[in-house]
C-alpha positions in Angstrom: -127.7 -51.7 -43.0 -129.5 -51.4 -46.3 -130.2 -47.7 -45.5 -126.6 -47.1 -45.0 -125.7 -48.6 -48.3 -128.4 -46.5 -50.0 -127.0 -43.4 -48.5 -123.5 -44.3 -49.6 -124.8 -45.0 -53.2 -126.5 -41.6 -53.3 -123.1 -39.9 -52.7 -121.4 -41.5 -55.6 -120.8 -39.7 -58.9 -119.6 -40.8 -62.3 -116.3 -39.5 -63.7 -118.3 -37.6 -66.4 -120.4 -35.9 -63.7 -117.3 -35.1 -61.6 -115.5 -33.5 -64.6 -118.6 -31.6 -65.6 -118.9 -30.3 -62.0 -115.3 -29.1 -62.0 -115.8 -27.4 -65.3 -118.9 -25.6 -64.1 -117.0 -24.5 -60.9 -114.1 -23.1 -63.0 -116.5 -21.3 -65.3 -118.4 -19.8 -62.3 -115.1 -18.6 -60.8 -114.0 -17.1 -64.1 -117.3 -15.2 -64.4 -116.9 -13.8 -60.9 -113.2 -13.0 -61.3 -113.6 -11.6 -64.8 -110.9 -13.9 -66.1 -108.4 -12.5 -63.6 -106.0 -15.4 -62.8 -104.9 -13.6 -59.6 -101.2 -13.3 -60.4 -100.7 -9.5 -60.3 -102.1 -6.7 -58.2 -104.5 -4.6 -60.2 -103.5 -1.4 -58.4 -101.4 -0.2 -61.4 -104.6 -0.4 -63.6 -106.0 2.5 -61.6 -109.8 2.7 -60.9 -111.0 -0.3 -62.9 -114.4 -0.1 -64.5 -115.3 -3.4 -62.8 -113.3 -6.1 -61.0 -113.7 -8.7 -58.3 -113.0 -7.2 -54.8 -112.6 -8.8 -51.4 -112.6 -7.3 -47.9 -110.2 -8.7 -45.2 -111.9 -8.4 -41.8 -108.6 -9.7 -40.2 -106.7 -6.6 -41.4 -109.6 -4.0 -41.6 -112.4 -5.1 -39.3 -114.1 -1.7 -39.8 -114.8 -2.7 -43.4 -113.3 0.3 -44.9 -110.9 -1.3 -47.5 -111.0 -3.7 -50.4 -108.3 -5.8 -52.1 -108.0 -7.4 -55.6 -108.0 -11.1 -56.4 -104.2 -11.5 -56.4 -103.8 -9.7 -53.0 -106.6 -11.8 -51.4 -104.7 -14.9 -52.4 -101.1 -13.8 -51.8 -101.3 -11.2 -49.0 -104.4 -12.4 -47.1 -104.2 -16.1 -47.3 -105.7 -17.6 -44.1 -107.4 -14.3 -43.1 -111.1 -13.8 -42.7 -112.1 -12.7 -46.2 -115.5 -11.4 -47.4 -116.1 -12.0 -51.1 -117.8 -8.9 -52.6 -118.3 -10.3 -56.1 -117.6 -7.3 -58.4 -117.2 -3.6 -57.8 -117.2 -0.7 -60.2 -114.6 2.1 -60.3 -112.4 0.6 -57.5 -108.7 0.5 -56.9 -106.9 -2.1 -54.7 -106.3 -0.8 -51.2 -104.0 -3.7 -50.0 -101.2 -2.3 -47.9 -102.2 1.3 -47.8 -102.7 3.4 -44.7 -105.9 1.6 -43.8 -103.8 -1.6 -43.1 -101.5 -0.1 -40.5 -98.0 -1.7 -40.7 -99.2 -4.4 -43.1 -97.7 -3.9 -46.6 -98.8 -5.5 -49.9 -96.5 -8.4 -50.9 -97.1 -7.9 -54.6 -97.1 -4.1 -55.0 -96.2 -2.3 -51.8 -95.6 1.1 -53.4 -99.2 2.4 -53.1 -100.7 5.8 -52.3 -101.8 6.4 -48.7 -105.4 5.9 -49.8 -107.6 5.7 -52.8 -109.8 8.8 -52.6 -112.3 7.7 -55.2 -113.1 4.3 -53.7 -116.5 3.9 -52.0 -117.4 1.5 -49.2 -120.6 0.3 -47.5 -121.8 -2.3 -45.0 -121.1 -5.1 -47.4 -117.4 -4.6 -46.6 -118.2 -5.7 -43.0 -120.0 -8.8 -44.3 -123.5 -7.3 -44.0 -126.1 -7.2 -46.7 -129.7 -6.0 -47.5 -131.7 -3.7 -45.3 -131.6 -6.3 -42.6 -127.8 -6.1 -42.5 -127.5 -9.9 -42.2 -124.3 -11.8 -43.3 -124.1 -14.2 -46.2 -124.1 -17.1 -45.7 -126.4 -16.5 -42.7 -125.4 -18.8 -39.9 -128.9 -18.5 -38.4 -130.7 -19.8 -41.6 -130.7 -23.4 -42.7 -131.4 -22.8 -46.4 -129.5 -19.9 -48.0 -131.6 -18.0 -50.6 -130.3 -16.1 -53.6 -130.2 -12.3 -53.2 -130.9 -9.6 -55.8 -128.3 -6.9 -56.5 -129.2 -3.2 -57.2 -127.4 -2.0 -60.3 -126.9 1.5 -58.8 -125.8 1.0 -55.1 -124.7 -2.6 -55.8 -126.0 -3.8 -52.4 -127.8 -7.1 -52.2 -131.3 -7.7 -51.0 -133.5 -10.6 -49.9 -136.6 -10.8 -51.9 -138.8 -10.3 -48.9 -137.0 -7.1 -48.1 -137.3 -5.4 -51.5 -140.3 -3.3 -50.4 -142.7 -4.8 -53.0 -146.3 -3.9 -52.6 -148.6 -6.8 -51.6 -149.7 -7.3 -55.2 -146.2 -6.9 -56.6 -143.7 -9.7 -57.4 -140.3 -10.2 -58.9 -140.8 -10.8 -62.7 -140.0 -14.5 -63.4 -141.1 -17.0 -66.0 -142.9 -20.3 -65.2 -139.6 -22.0 -64.5 -138.6 -19.3 -62.0 -136.0 -17.7 -64.2 -135.8 -13.8 -63.9 -137.5 -11.8 -66.6 -135.4 -8.7 -66.0 -131.8 -7.7 -66.8 -131.2 -5.3 -63.9 -132.8 -4.2 -60.7 -133.0 -0.8 -58.9 -133.7 -0.9 -55.2 -136.3 1.2 -53.4 -133.8 3.5 -51.9 -132.1 4.3 -55.2 -135.4 4.7 -57.0 -136.2 7.4 -54.4 -132.9 9.2 -54.8 -133.2 9.1 -58.6 -136.9 9.3 -59.0 -136.6 10.9 -62.5 -135.9 7.4 -63.8 -139.6 6.7 -63.2 -140.4 9.1 -66.1 -139.0 6.8 -68.7 -141.4 4.8 -70.9 -142.8 1.6 -69.5 -141.0 -0.3 -72.2 -137.8 -0.3 -70.1 -139.6 -1.9 -67.1 -139.7 -5.7 -67.0 -143.2 -7.0 -66.9 -144.5 -3.5 -66.4 -143.3 -1.1 -63.8 -143.7 -2.2 -60.2 -146.3 0.4 -59.4 -147.3 3.1 -61.8 -145.4 6.2 -60.9 -146.9 9.2 -62.7 -146.5 13.0 -62.6 -149.6 15.2 -62.2 -148.8 17.6 -65.0 -150.1 17.5 -68.5 -146.5 17.8 -69.8 -145.3 15.0 -67.8 -148.2 12.7 -68.6 -147.2 12.8 -72.2 -143.8 11.4 -71.2 -144.9 8.2 -69.7 -146.3 6.0 -72.6 -148.0 2.6 -72.5 -146.5 -0.2 -74.6 -147.6 -3.7 -75.3 -144.4 -5.1 -73.8 -145.3 -3.8 -70.4 -148.6 -5.5 -69.7 -149.6 -6.9 -66.4 -149.0 -10.6 -67.2 -145.8 -10.9 -65.3 -143.9 -12.0 -68.4 -142.0 -10.3 -71.2 -142.0 -11.1 -74.9 -139.6 -13.8 -76.1 -137.1 -11.2 -77.3 -136.3 -10.1 -73.8 -133.7 -12.4 -72.3 -133.2 -12.4 -68.6 -129.8 -12.0 -67.1 -128.9 -14.7 -64.6 -129.8 -13.8 -61.1 -126.4 -13.4 -59.5 -125.2 -15.4 -56.5 -124.3 -13.6 -53.4 -121.2 -11.4 -53.5 -120.5 -7.7 -53.7 -121.7 -4.1 -53.4 -120.3 -0.7 -54.3 -121.7 2.3 -52.8 -123.8 2.6 -49.6 -127.5 1.8 -49.8 -128.1 2.9 -46.3 -127.4 6.6 -46.3 -129.9 8.1 -48.7 -129.9 11.9 -48.5 -132.3 13.2 -51.1 -133.1 13.2 -54.8 -130.2 15.4 -55.6 -127.2 13.4 -54.5 -125.9 9.8 -54.7 -125.2 8.1 -51.4 -121.5 7.2 -51.2 -119.1 5.8 -48.7 -116.1 7.7 -47.4 -115.6 9.9 -50.4 -117.4 11.0 -53.6 -116.4 9.7 -57.0 -116.4 11.1 -60.4 -117.8 8.9 -63.1 -116.4 9.2 -66.6 -118.9 8.0 -69.3 -117.2 5.6 -71.7 -120.2 4.7 -73.9 -119.4 5.7 -77.5 -122.7 7.4 -78.1 -122.0 9.6 -75.0 -118.4 10.4 -75.9 -119.4 11.6 -79.3 -120.6 15.1 -79.0 -122.7 14.8 -82.1 -124.8 12.2 -80.4 -126.1 14.9 -77.9 -129.5 16.2 -78.8 -131.1 19.4 -77.8 -134.5 17.7 -77.3 -134.9 15.7 -74.1 -136.5 12.3 -74.4 -138.3 13.0 -71.1 -139.6 16.4 -72.2 -139.0 17.7 -68.7 -136.4 20.2 -67.4 -135.1 18.0 -64.5 -132.9 20.8 -63.3 -136.0 22.8 -62.4 -139.0 20.4 -62.4 -137.5 17.5 -60.5 -140.4 15.0 -60.1 -141.5 13.6 -56.8 -142.6 10.0 -57.6 -143.4 7.1 -55.4 -140.4 5.1 -54.2 -140.7 1.5 -55.5 -138.2 -1.2 -56.5 -137.8 -1.3 -60.3 -137.0 -4.2 -62.6 -135.5 -3.3 -66.0 -135.8 -5.1 -69.3 -133.1 -5.9 -71.8 -131.2 -3.0 -73.4 -132.9 -0.5 -71.1 -129.7 1.6 -71.0 -130.2 2.4 -74.7 -133.5 4.2 -73.8 -131.9 6.6 -71.4 -131.8 10.2 -72.6 -128.4 11.6 -73.8 -129.3 15.2 -74.3 -126.8 17.7 -72.9 -128.9 18.6 -69.9 -129.4 14.9 -68.9 -125.7 14.1 -69.4 -124.9 17.0 -67.0 -127.5 15.7 -64.5 -126.2 12.1 -64.6 -122.6 13.4 -63.9 -123.8 15.6 -61.1 -125.5 12.7 -59.5 -122.6 10.4 -60.2 -124.6 7.8 -62.0 -123.3 8.3 -65.5 -122.2 4.7 -65.5 -125.8 3.8 -66.2 -125.2 5.2 -69.8 -122.3 2.8 -70.2 -123.2 -0.7 -71.6 -119.9 -2.0 -70.5 -120.8 -1.3 -66.9 -123.4 -4.1 -66.8 -122.8 -7.4 -65.2 -123.8 -9.1 -68.5 -121.0 -7.3 -70.4 -118.5 -8.2 -67.6 -119.4 -11.9 -67.8 -119.3 -11.8 -71.5 -115.7 -10.5 -71.3 -114.9 -13.1 -68.7 -116.3 -15.9 -71.0 -114.1 -14.6 -73.9 -111.0 -14.6 -71.7 -111.7 -18.1 -70.6 -112.1 -19.3 -74.2 -108.8 -17.6 -75.1 -107.1 -19.1 -72.1 -108.2 -22.7 -73.0 -107.1 -22.2 -76.6 -103.7 -21.0 -75.4 -103.3 -24.0 -73.1 -104.2 -26.4 -75.9 -101.7 -24.6 -78.2 -99.0 -24.8 -75.5 -99.6 -28.5 -74.9 -99.4 -29.2 -78.6 -96.4 -27.1 -79.1 -94.6 -28.9 -76.2 -95.5 -32.3 -77.7 -94.2 -31.3 -81.2 -90.9 -30.2 -79.7 -90.2 -33.7 -78.2 -88.1 -36.2 -80.0 -89.6 -39.3 -81.6 -88.7 -41.6 -78.7 -90.2 -39.3 -76.2 -93.4 -39.0 -78.2 -93.7 -42.7 -78.4 -93.2 -43.1 -74.7 -95.9 -40.6 -73.9 -98.4 -42.2 -76.3 -97.5 -45.6 -75.0 -98.1 -44.5 -71.4 -101.5 -43.0 -72.4 -102.4 -46.3 -74.1 -101.4 -48.3 -71.0 -103.5 -46.1 -68.7 -106.5 -46.5 -71.0 -106.1 -50.3 -71.0 -105.7 -50.5 -67.2 -108.8 -48.3 -66.6 -110.8 -50.4 -69.1 -109.7 -53.6 -67.4 -110.6 -52.2 -64.1 -114.1 -51.1 -65.1 -114.8 -54.4 -66.9 -114.1 -56.4 -63.7 -115.6 -53.9 -61.3 -118.9 -54.4 -59.6 -120.9 -51.4 -60.8 -123.3 -51.6 -57.8 -120.4 -50.5 -55.6 -118.8 -47.1 -55.3 -115.2 -46.5 -56.5 -112.9 -45.9 -53.5 -109.5 -44.2 -53.1 -108.0 -47.6 -52.7 -109.4 -48.7 -56.0 -107.7 -45.7 -57.7 -104.4 -46.4 -56.0 -104.6 -50.0 -57.1 -105.0 -48.9 -60.8 -101.8 -46.8 -60.6 -100.0 -49.6 -58.7 -100.8 -52.0 -61.5 -99.5 -49.4 -64.1 -96.3 -49.0 -62.1 -95.7 -52.8 -61.9 -96.4 -53.1 -65.7 -94.0 -50.3 -66.4 -91.2 -52.0 -64.3 -91.7 -55.3 -66.1 -91.3 -53.6 -69.4 -88.1 -51.8 -68.3 
């Protein structure tokens, strides 16, 4: 009997803890959804730089379509939905030809298909090289997965392909010491990334990829920030290891070092970084010192962990810009493509939304007449008094039940009737 009471006591939470939990859940949702309240289909916004995307297995069991937040709520309520977290350069498919006779309830006038969208096995609810679902019904304890910033697939740590001596860069508390991650398949397809200085690799590159030419040896430089300690200097802040969610282009169909693996169709990436837009920022001297169009390096394929602001180091000479566009990875040159920027934008939207709500509530209150204002203030005071009376007389060793809450409101109603 005592054990049952102990279990019941462990399940109780304070009002402050409950409200804090609700606030944390709302913040987490806003970060994933990018501040999208899910009221309008994003189709009219075209191929958005990044947005939350969902796959409906009820309507498209082949996993060849994705829908926006609003459509997942309004058009696919009650369906089997796969949450893909965020996806870059994607346009809502809801109701197009992939959905048969099903039409979008919010914006039915869509093109037959979105040719620039890319899909992979995540749209079927499978992740990592093991192609397991998330959550995995065959695993008791779900573990966080790591997302590749290029293919946007998610990987279990034990399936990253790390060498026996390699490990994910983390601090003593287990927090990640890297901003982005590139999977083994993508590092093989874009092996020229291994030519960049070790200063962009978190805790030193995972394996020292080098090129056996004198010219190329001069490119890879040693820096103090890339030692073998497994930690970075204090000025390198880790981006939060994302929870499970989404992917963009297929990580399973790697062809060779000259092409990006994509889904059903190719996509053209338009670089939006200011320093790339400005032609004057293009230099004739390549940071790498290698003509990648001719001397494409053949480096070892290893998972890579990137330090803070690593995108700033990437070369922006004319030849490299052409190369990035040909390989359809020019988004790497765009700071706004990063998850960190996406979450920062979402945080700002949340702040503005809360300020608008507070302003609307204050505006509504100010528009009320004197008697209405007094009634509201009186009602708030009565509720505070009733809750305080309840807490003063309540046995703190017992949990608060639904009946207790109902009793508080019944007492308020009786008091109100007596006053009237």
